[in-house]
C-alpha positions, 0 to 999 in steps of 0.5 A: 500500500502506498500513496496514490493520487486518487486517494490523496488528491485533496491532501495536496491542497492547502491545509484544513481544520478538523475536530475529533467529534464525539456526539455519543459523549454529549449530554444532548446528542440532539445538538448535532446540527448546532455543532456542525453549523458551528464547525462550518462557520469556523472553517472546520471541514473534517471530523474524526469519529468512532474510534473509542467506543467498541462497547457502543458499537457492540454492547454485548458479544455478537450484538451490534448497534451500528445505526447511531452513526448514520445521522452523524455521517448524513449530517456531515455530508449535508454540511460538506464536512468529511469524516475520518471513521475509526476502527474501535479496537484500542478500547476493548469492551468490558464483556470481552475483558471478562470473557477472556481475561487471558487476553490481558497484556502481561508486563515484564514483571509478570503482572497483568494490565488490569482492565479499566483504561485502554489498550489492555489486551494482547493485540497479537493474539489470534483470539483477540483478532477474531473479535477485532475483525468482527467489529471492524467488518461490522462498523466499516462494512456498514459505514465505510462507503458512506459518501462523507467518509474520506478516510479510516483511522486504524486503531489508535496510538498503538504500541503502548506496551511491550507485550510479555505474554507467553505466546509472544515470547514464544513467537520471539524465539521463533523470530530470533531463530529465523534470523540467526539460523542456528544457536552457534551464530546467535551465541557468537553474534550476541556474545552469549559466552558472557555470564554463561548465557550460551544456549544449546537449543532454541528453547533455552532462549530465556524470557525477556523479563530477566534479560541483561544482554544488550543485543537481546534487548535490541532484538526484543525491541525490534520484534515488538515494533514489528508486531505493532506495524504488523497489527496496523497492516493487518487492519489495513488489509481488512479495511481496504476492501470495505471502503471507497477506492479514494478513501485513505487509510491512516492511524494516529501515531503516538510517537513516544510509544515503546513498541513503535517504529513509525517508519515501519507503521507508516509503510502500511498507511496511505498517509501518516498522522499522529499526535502533536501535543505541546504546552502553551503559555510561557513554554512557547517562549523561544528563549525558554528551555523545556525539560523534554522527555514527555509525551508533549513538547514543552518548548518551541524547538521540541514542537518544531522537531515533533512536526519534522519527525511526523513528516519523516514517517513517510517523507511526505505530507502528514495529518495531525490527528490530535493537537490541543485546543484549550488545554491538554492532559490532567487538571494540574497541566491546564495551561490554556494558550495565550492569545495568538498561540493556537495560530502559531502552533497551527501554522508551524505544523503546516509549515513543516508539512501538515495538511490537516490540523485536528483538535482533540476535541470539539467539546470538553468532556463532562465525564471520564478520565479526560474531563480537564482536556479542554476542547474547542467548546468548554463544558457549557458548549458555547463558543468562546475565546478558543472557538473564536481563535480557531475560527480565525485560523480557519479563515487564514487557512482558506485565504492561502488558496492555491499558494500551498498546493503541492508545496513541500517544506524546505530543509537546511539541515538533516537530523538523523533519528534512529530507533535502534539507538533510542532503544539501546540507550533506553536499556543502557542510558549514558546520561543521568537524570538531573541531580545524578540520582538515577539513569535517564532512559530518555538519554537519546531524546536529550542528545537529539533534542540538544542538536535539533534545538541548536539548529533551530536556534541557528535559524535553520530549517530541520528535516528529520531523516530516519536512519532506516530511510537513509538514501545513497550519499549523493542523494543525501547531499542533494537533500541536506547540505548539512547533516547532524548525527548525534547519539547513533550508538547502534549503527551498521558499518554501511550506515557509517560508510554512507556518512563518510561518503556524504562528506566526501561528496560535499556534505557538511557532517556534524557528528555528536557524542556516542555516534559510531561506538556500537554496531547494529547488534547492540555490541560495543565495537572492538575498534578505536572509537568512533568506528569508520567515521573517526578515521575520516574525521581525524579523531579517535577516543579511548576514554568516555565520561559521564559528567557529574556536573558541567565542565568549562568549554574554552577556545584554543586560546583558553578563553571561556566559551560555554559549558559541557553537560552530561557526557564526554567522548575524550576526543584525541586528534589525528589530523583534525583541527581543534575548535574548542576544548575543556578547562579541567584537570582530566578532560582538558587534554581532550578536544570538545569540538574538531573540524576536518575537510574531507574530500569536497566536504567537512566533518565536525565532531562534537564530543559533548552536549554543549550549552545551548548558545555554544552548540548553536554557534557550532552548528551555525558555523558549519551551516553558514548563514540561514537563507530566511527572508529576514536581514537579521533575525531576533532570537525569538523569531523563526522562519520556515518555508515551503516551496511548490508550483506557486513559489516559496511561502514563508511562515514567520513566528515571533515566539515571545510575549514582546513585540519584535521588529524585523527587516525583510531581505527581499520583497514579500506579499502577505497571504493573509491580507493585501499587504506587500513589503519591499526589500528592506521594509521594517515590520513589527511582529506582535507578541505571539505573532505569525505571518505568512508571506509569499516571496516575490 
């Protein structure tokens, strides 16, 4: 299954607004017409329905109630609103949990996930799939060809649990045997002589609950991610025959799920879609640093990288199936956006390739777990400030017309993301949590986040590229003049060789800590680190250090520049120039940043997580001046562009509570009003402002 013009022709056009709409949750479902009228007036042209209520579709086993959705679909068609209809398989009904308690997910510690939330069952089970297929065929068979249905969402936020049920563990043994062929090969490749872990028969491969072997863990995580992708693909195979030829298939991806490889899942879809949640208010001040590591972005660079990762799922336009309206999460996290911030977030998502921005949800729920998760309408169900601002976004989206048709986001910098390295660092974290009391299993996100933030701070546009999608070196140079690779601790030799060839062909390569240290089996390489790339970069290291506190970073002349945090690869030069070093009794003998010309390109190696300003300066020195539309860019301002048949469109944000004055470097015309600005014109960007300009 792949992208086809007849299924996705609408989504090549300008952006659209959507809301998750749960008429069945309303105190008065009879207000359907009122809701749809308000949506139409706000420019909301799509709704997402039906994915959370299996027990409504099938209140008792084998007894279906399917007609309650018909009036909603009919009304949506009358109002010209498209519908994304969901399969309800992620929220199992109580009758199924009671009938088959053996379906409960078994955790690593052997306990079962109790029923009462969602996603509590082993979706790999053939028994579960018989029930799931029955409800899918009932719901989609009844409504999938309704003229209002433009697409189907398969399940929802899959991959929440690493499933340790007995049949899954047995399947894992078979999966391992299939890949390694014989136990002698496995013993050698995983290094199982250690601690007497050698096996003589396949049934001696122990359960993952007691595992301490890194190579085993990496295989286990790959296997679990395959199960998730296979489950989504299984649903797609059922649904495709039940919907119109031009209906697309997608799923709502929660990108932080432990059993999720978004590229593998994306390959089963017509178009990728997922969650783009963020904290509002002061968290959207670009000068602030968030903590990171949450299911939501808590600073601007994290939101930028979140959007770019969504596009990278299929290296194509994507849908945002969930983002916040009034607030997100539980009561203690309630932070309604300041005026203008909803438009800022919506336009950022569009600037990075979103074709749909869908709010979760239309009305704030009156009961259940998410009663403080603010919708477009509050508990009184009357339009207010949030509705009015989203209606303004709807008018803005309508105003862009053809300007964004077939437009694709530009990228100055590629940022390589690797699930294998993420999983390896989750198992063996190199970084400590703040205070040093415990390991930080989000270490990989900290490496990626630091280097991605540096690119954003340097005014550069980031394009995520998943390690599994790395093209040949020549194509990589064509797409990304600068490539950042940080934390790539589990890397194959061909991947590292591609990076070296990328530099030789003219690419500017920035290597961060841990890159090239381990191989794609999760083993530490028996070679001078960093393997393969080090020789080309003119550096090597034999010592590493987890930092108990910050270390001073200095210029070659000994002048204080900034700080190093978290980790140090003890870089020793072998042909590279030293750009920065450390002031420290031990670490002072090593380089912090090196540079070497290689072929037609350059390799810069950064041996630590540098402070925000210093790392941004390093990345900027490699990338050169940003190509944005502004003569000088204030620190709170970002500029992102999309290029299509109608030319280049710039989306310019002021992520600040204070107004900023900017000067345009070339003539631009506003797509949201009739304003034109000649080269050199000064423009005042208000607090939390966003502008959309077409380049003359």
